[in-house]
N, C-alpha and C positions, 0 to 999 in steps of 0.2 A: 418830406421825410417823416414828419410827425403824423401825417395822415396814414402812411403805410403801417407804422408801428401800432397805432390805435386800431386799425382794421385787423391786424394779426392777433392782438390780444382780445379783441372783441369776438373773434371767430372761435368759439368754444368747441365746435364740432371737429375741427382739425386736430386740436389737442387731445380730445377724447378718443379719436380714432388711432392716433399715435400711441397713446397709453394702452389702448386695447390691444394693439398689435404687439407691444412689448410684453404684455401679460400672456398673450397666446404663445409667443416665442419662449418665454420663461417656463410656462406650463409644459410645452413640448419637450424642452430640455430636461425638465424634472422627470417626466414620464420615461424618456430615453434612459436616463441614469438609473431609474428604478428597474426597468426591464433588464438592463445589462447586469445590475447587481443580482437580481433574482435568478437569471439564467446562469450566471457564474457560480453562485452558491449551489444551485441545483446540480450543475455539472460536477462540482467538487464532491458533493454528498454522494451522488451516484457512483463516481469514480472510487471513492473510499469504500462504498458498499461492495462493489465488484472486486476490488483488491482484497478486502477482508475475506470474501468468499474464496478467492484464489489462495490466500494464505492458509485457510482451513484445508483446502485440497492438498497443499504441500505437506502440511502437518499429518494428514491422514495417510499420504503416500509414505512418509517417513515411518509412521506407525506400522504400516504393512511391512516395510523393510525390517523393522525390529522383530516383528512376529516371525518372518522368514528366518532371520538370524537365530532366533531362539529355537526354532524347529531344527535348523541345521546343527545347532549345538548338541542335539541329542545323538547325532551320528558321527560327528567329527570333533576333535579336540579344539582346533582353532580354524579360523577361516574369515573370509570377508564377503559381505553382500554389498554390491555396488548399486548406487541409485543415481540416475541422471536427473538433475533438477534444472529448471530454467535459471538463467543468469539473473533475471529480474522478474518480479511478480507485480503486476499493475504498474509497470514502468518504474519500479522502486527496487533498489537492492535490499536484501533482507538477511536476517541472521536466524539460524536454527539453534535452539538450545534445549538440551534434555536435562532436567533436574527435578527432583521431588516428584517423580512419577508423572511428569507432564512434558509434552513436547511443545515448546513455545516458538512460534514463528513471528518475528518482529521486524518491521522495516527499520533501516539503520537510522532514520530520523526519529524513531520512537513514537510516531503518531498512531500506527496500526499495530495491533497485537492479537494473535489468535493462539489458543491453547487447545491441545487434545490430550486427554488423560490416557496414560498407558494402562492396559489391563490385560489379564491372561499372560503375563510375562513372569517367568520364574527365574529372573536374573537381575543383577544390578545394571541399570542402564544409565549412561552419562555421556557427556560430550557436547561440543558445539561446533558450528561451522558458519561461515559467512559466504554469501553468494558473490559472484564476480570473478571467480577463478576458473570458469569453465562450466560450473554447475554440476560437477560430479562429486559425490560424497561416498564414503563407505562406512559400513558398520562392521567393526572388527569384533568377532566373538571368541571367547576363551572359556571352554567348559571347566577347566581346572579352577579358574578364578570365579567362575559363574558370573561373567560380566560381558556386557555388550557396550562398545564405545563408538560413538559417532565421531568421525573425523573427515576433514576435507581432503580430497586427493591432491597431492602436490603435482603441479603442472610444470613441465620444463618446456620452454618455447625455444626452439632452435632457429637461428637466422642464417 
């Protein structure tokens, strides 16, 4: 028994190969974790970039609706301009808010926000709406009050 133990401890090559294999395994795991982290971060950043661009498109679409409402106000006292919007943008529900001459589109988590300035509008514009109710909003215009108000359309679901 003593002879076997002394031969095992004297054989340094076996121990160094084992340690070498452990280091190779640990290095491989470290590289795997780093690759997963990098690609997850890259995916999240590109997703936010695309969603931010889509939020800008929604804000521009609402701005176009405000311009149409303002043009309609010149020929009619009151009316509505309907806009169909997606329920989610970038797989996130969002909120549209018009205040201080800006159209703000923000995800409900608050991480993404895009603003578009209102220009060439000779009326007071205000209002807000959240997505998730079917995606339809309307801009109510009133020439007497010289105002345009953004509101979400009420949906009644019959069963």
